[in-house]
N, C-alpha and C positions, 0 to 999 in steps of 0.2 A: 504494499500501500504505499501511497505518498501523502507526506504530510508536510504543515508548515508548525513549525516547532518553537517556543519558547524557552528559551533555556535562563534567562535571566529580564527581573522587571527592568525596563527604559532600552532594551535589546533589539533590533530587528529579527522577526521571527526568521527560522531557516529552512528553508524547503530538505526532508530527508526522505530517503527510503526506509520504510521498516517492515516485520515481517507481517504477513496478514493478520488479522487479529484472531481469534476462538473464542465463541458462544460458551460461555460458565451456565452452571444451572439459574433459571431464571434469567438466563439473558439474550439477547437478539445481534447479532453483525449484520448492519444495514450500509448497503451500497449510497453513500451520501450524492444527491442529484442535486443540491441547492444548500448552502448554508448563509443565513442572511449575517451581515455583521452589525452587533448592537455596541451601544455606547458601554455597556459593562464591559465587551471585551476590551475596549479600549481602557477601562478604568484596570484591569486586571494588567494588559500592558503594559502601563505608565507605572504601577505599580502603588495606585491607588487603595486598593483591594489587595493585602499586603500577606495572605497565605495559600498562596495557588501552589499545587503541585507543581512541583518542576521537577525534568522538563515537562511541558503542559504542550498539547494542543486545544489550542482554543477554540470556540465555536460553539453557541447553543441554541442557534434557529434553524435546524436540521430541519430536512426534508427528502426521504430518501426509502430506497425498497429493502427489505428484508432478504437480507443472501440465506443466513442461516439462522438456528436457533439451538440453544440449549436446551439441559431438560426441563420438563416441568412447564411450557412454554406453549399457549392456544395459540398465537400468531402464525399463519401461514408463511413459507420463502414465498418471495413476489409482492406480496403486499407493502402497497405506501403507507410509511408512516409518519410522523413528526415526532421529533425528541427537542422538547425544552430545557431552561434553563434548573428546574428541581429535577433531578436524577436519582433521587432514591432518598427513603426516608425509615426512618427504624421502625415506625410504625408500634411503639410502645410508650413514648414518652406521654404526658400529660397533655400536651399539643395534639398528638398524634390521636390520641384517644378520644379528644375533644371535637375531632373534625377541624382540627387547625395545625392540618401536616405542613404550612406555609410556615410555620415556625418551628418546627420538629428542632428537639436538641441535638441529635446527630445527622445532619442531613448529608448529602452530596450531590454537587453542583454539577453539570454538564459544562465543560470547559472552564472548570476552575478548581473542583475537587477531584473530577475524574476528565478524563481525554474528550475531547469535543469535535467539531464536526469540521475543522479547517483540516480536511484530509478527504481521501477516496472513500474509505471506510469510517465506522465506530462502532463501537461495543455499547451498548445501551439498557439497562434494566428494562424489561418486557413490560412491567407494571407500569413504567413513565413513557411509553412510547403510544402515541395516539394514533389509530388508523384514519388516512386521509383518503377515504374510496371517493369520494366526491370530487376530489381537489385534481384538474388535471393538468397545472402547471405547476412545479416544483418550486420555480425560481419565485412566482406569484404568492405562492402559500408561505416559501421561509419566513419572511416578515410575521405572519402572524403568529410564528411559534414564542416569539418574547414579546416583542413591540405590540402586537395585538392583544397578548394574552396579560400584559401589564397594565396596556391601554383598559382593558375590560374589567379590569381588578379596581383601578382606579376609581373610573368611571361608578363602577359599584359602590364604591367609598365616599364617593359626590354625595350620593344621594338623589333624589327622584325631582330635585330642580330643573327648571326651563331653563336657566339663563348661566351657562357652562365654558367659564374661560380657561384657553390651554395657554400654557406658557412653554414654547419652544417647540417651535412647530418643523418636529423631525420624523421621524420612523412612527413611532405610536402616537402621536399626534395625529398625522395623517389619515390615519386608521380608525380612529377610535372617533373622530369628528365625523368621518361617515356614520357611526354607527348613532352619535347624538341625532343627527339628522337624519336616519331612519325613525329613531324614537319618537319625533315632531321636536325637539330641543334648538335653542339657539345656538350656535358656536361663534365664540369670541375670541379670535385668535391672535394672540401678545408673542412678535419675532423677536431676532436682534432688530436694533435701530436700522432702518435703511434697507431691509431684507428684501426687497420688492420682489424675490423671485417667491419666497416663500410664503409672502402675504398673497400673492397671487394662487398659490397651488390651495392655500385656504380658502380663497374665494371659489375656486372652481368645485371646491366638494362642500361648497355650500353655508363657508361662517357668513353671518351677517356682517360683520365690523373685523376688523384687521388692524392692527399698529404696533409700534414698538413697545417693547418690554417695559418701558419707563410711560409711558401713557396710560392715559385713564379711560376705560371705556366709556359709553355714552351713558350707560345705565349702572348701575349697582347689581351685580352678580349672584347668583345662587349658591355656586360653588365656582371652585377655581382648582386646576391639575397643574403640577410642575412640572415638566420631564426635564425641562434643561437643568444643568447640575450646578445651580448657582442659587446659595444659599440667600444671595439679597431679594432674590424674586419671594422670598415668603412673606417679609414686612407690605412690597408691593401687591401681591396679591390679598393680603390681608384688607390694604386699604380700598379695594376694586369689590368685594364680597359685600354682600349687604348684612344685618343682625343676621345674627342664628347660621350664618354661610360656611362652607367647608372650605380648608384650601389643604388639600392634598398634594403631599412630595411623592412621584412615584416614580423617582431614581432608585438604584442601589447605595449609590455615592453623592455627594453634596458637598460645596464647599460652606464653610461655618455661616450660619446666620447671625446676621449681624443684629445688637441691641436695634429693640425697638421700643414704641412709648405703649403701656399698656392699653390704651385707649382706642389702639387699632384693633385688639383682640378683644375689648371687651363686647357686650352683646351677645354673648354664647354665640362667638365666631368658634371654630376649631381647627388646629394643625394635625394632620395624619400623615402618617407613612405609609407605606405600601411594601410589605415583605416578601418579595417571592410570590408565588401563587399556590393554588389547589389544584389535583387533578379535576375537581367539579368546574370551578373557572374554566379549564381546558373543555372540557365537554361542553358547556353552555356556550361559551364562545363559537368555536368552533361549529356548533350548528346554526348557531344565528349569524354568522359573518356571511355565509352564502345568503340567506334572507335577505340582509340587509342590501346586499349588492355589493359589498366590501369590495373594491381592488386595490391593489398596492401600484406604487409608484417606485421603480428599483432601475438601479445603474449595476448592471452585471459586469463582473472581474474574474479573469481565471482564478483557480485556486495559488498560482504561484504570484501573483501582483496582490498578494492577502495584504503587506505592507501597505502596498500603494492604496488602497479599498480606507485603511485603518488611519494612513495621512489623510486622505480626502473627506472622512468623516472626522478627524480634529478640527477639520481648517472650515468644515461646513460648505464644500465643494460642490454635492450635489444635493437632492430633492428627495423625499422619501428614504428607503433603504439600499445599502448597498448589498450585493449578493456575488458569494464566492461560488462558481461552479466550477466542479474537479473538470 
């Protein structure tokens, strides 16, 4: 198999040949058709997330075909599946037993604590692989496996409000904006100042207002979701939401939140964070996405150009999501 491998933080990935993987009990080997590039991959490569398995094959928005199965697996070879960030849970901690496996005390994460999808093949826990029988385009489906899933969990945590602000209009935002429109909500899209391309994409997907992240929307919002890893957006979003509104931080890493006056939190406003996902989230979203007519905007790179894709994501040089194709 071929793989792009991280040997140390803040170092370029290396293209390597490795022995073909073998599935153990409860596992599957998947031939990767596409793997989207997530901002979490950047946090791993850049050293913001400090405990990766090294050497490591990053990547956790994987779509591929089951090649072989280990003992005790019901999936059959030839089936298309998706593999997300949450790659394993213990099943016995208090969080797992109470239906909150996203908070598991002993989890495994694809492309972080176990090898991921920046490769021609990947081994996955079969219990954390989702059949994608109705998804014919692996490139289009790949961003759904994290950007879509985390976006969906973030939207659920935002509540039932009609006016939803989205800060950082990248991969997750461009997917979940379409779900908001499908559900009859209004989307207010906040981008980097002067990012006319991102604002144009937001408007094309149904946003009723677009502007820079430092701007105030024309009305107070019921909730705001922050996908950009910028702590300074938290007080900005608090100022934009109405009393009783929620600010949801949708990323796994964020710069420090600056001091802010209590007055902008008062009025029963809430700040919430999203941690990982549950398999129930994935089942819900993968059923909803086709009904909502969700489409993804993608920039395709061959596997060996993974470093270029990461650099382009870091610099904001494309709209939507980057996708690696082995």
